[in-house]
Steps between C-alpha positions, in 0.01 A plus 500: 500500500687831528373542857661169601838600356475839672423334832789255462740784417376700796566207730856469375568872543342501844722214619806694388382814678443310821857361505664830409288696747583262783876531448491877454288560808713273720836656405377857529358448842807304624755762391329826571244434772654244734327638806155441347574165337226306667235762433585547132534128441147457623384761246696327221366159590148638505547642148642170378198318636274747316688437175472125553124533547477700177703231325270227628197696376656523154568126501140425594379730221718311251370165623137612465570623147653164406199314638268713287710417196475129578123512530472703179723258308317196637182617328686549168709187485278222636582193289344159461849357540538440874874565478425864419189559714494811716209571734405790722602288798862603554581170670367292209748584228616240246633759262864548415680646801806720526590373843869425544581672169672826412164659415306681768121501520477853365707416191293188424163667532611813317606278208174308517298817471693596185430157355136542596471822302666335199270201536191721506620679185557166329149387593351824368692473172403134467132582555514777237672264257237230554222752449659621174542142379129436555404815308727412207370143496145630476602731215667213312194280539294763318762563231342257253159660531374817333691814595385657825587868546509442878809283454679792336407737784588244766850452357538875452438540874733211593788662313485801733587279797719249309693725263784255441299178495561322171199276562269800531653699214492234229139422585422870479664506154274211398197688633608810304514290183151361562363842594653660190360230273154557649519879456362658182641851550846501343635779720385332822630170368849643453502655849424156645778342292754763607398459865582130486827562315604760759443263792697221330795726425546574871611140562636380164842432652344199673500183288144370479339324203147622571618857543691491170210335315232748601735795463570386142129458429428856613790624288343321206164671560670836525639449150155588363568862594849531348648591164643227279859551616403526869275199457796296373717617791215415733472157339867429560454581868194274504702217347794540741281462809311205353833326431620568856175360637538190280850441634348474846190308392564316170179292519264797511277465191381861522857630481567292187180637346602860581845451350335355191276807476805727506671304225183487291450878527859558388461254213194679355667845497534673167837521327561852635391407852725193495797720405422722799456200726841365394654801675371372835473125441826322424359160409276431202142398575280286275154345494663168569655641821156615610349160411758319715396711800128449437542125465699490826215684671246250363716207607525639855125537539383819330205380289322833456327593177718811484817287494358272230414803288860625510629154417275494192624848400862380519411200280342734243806728500722193451265381221411185691135534403394146584621539861338842518166362374501218756576739785228743393249214483594400857428855612156508336410161647544634853243705686554872548479559876573871505487814289870450422429145378223631273748740342744212443220297340416787266862545391553125458191481280632784282844339465368154413288647222789708369762223490292186434577540131873455572456140614 
């Protein structure tokens, strides 16, 4: 492209030199060398002819360059729409033409090449985006199955090439949660939790419900490693991000469950711990507040044994023993499909024995 502009500029300068040289040579010879006018004019005319030949060579070079551009563009921009078809045959051209316009051939094709580069970049970005979408879809399809460590490593690698991708980061946070829950070593577990938290915090200014939810969940896990006061501060941060996520997605049953868990944990604090919590939490929190959240989660589709267990615990705390007994019986009547369900069954069995006398 730069070569074409250089050639065009050279042509313009050369034309100016030819005109100026002709006038200068003529006047000098006429004034100072009248007796050799004919001889010198022949020399001048010969030089002018040479310059004209050089000019014609430059024009031919420009024309050849333009033809190469046309053939190059024809291979890039062949369209199924006959109105915009360009072929290698220069006489068979149905494409948009700049004839009889203010744009010269060199301007049109220079512009087209720029658009071609942009188009190629768009295609490359689109292909990368489609490839990423397929990878993330595959990851989501396996999300309901048992945790696979390869998913964690795959997302860890994706983050290196998609550092600001919310879709990659929140899934990585989810994988960190699953990896941490499957890790027995407490020190390794915390490193995994902090890794997920760190990645989320790089993009927290972006409003995304999934990002806020999994960030909050990791914050909640990290509370296991904190002092009582720091745990309460950590809990407030957990609650704030769950609330923000709920504002964006009010029908998410998991978010209602998580908010209920926060309120339940505050409600069961000791008197001293509640006094400390009041420093950071302006509103009062009760078992009834937690129960409202748990019931909303159940109404929206969360039917897990874990949720039912917390509902029964709220009923017990509120001395609604009949409701608690019925809920605990529902838990025990359902099959335990995982190790976590077996733990819920064991706790439900203990509670029903303990409080059956209150009926």
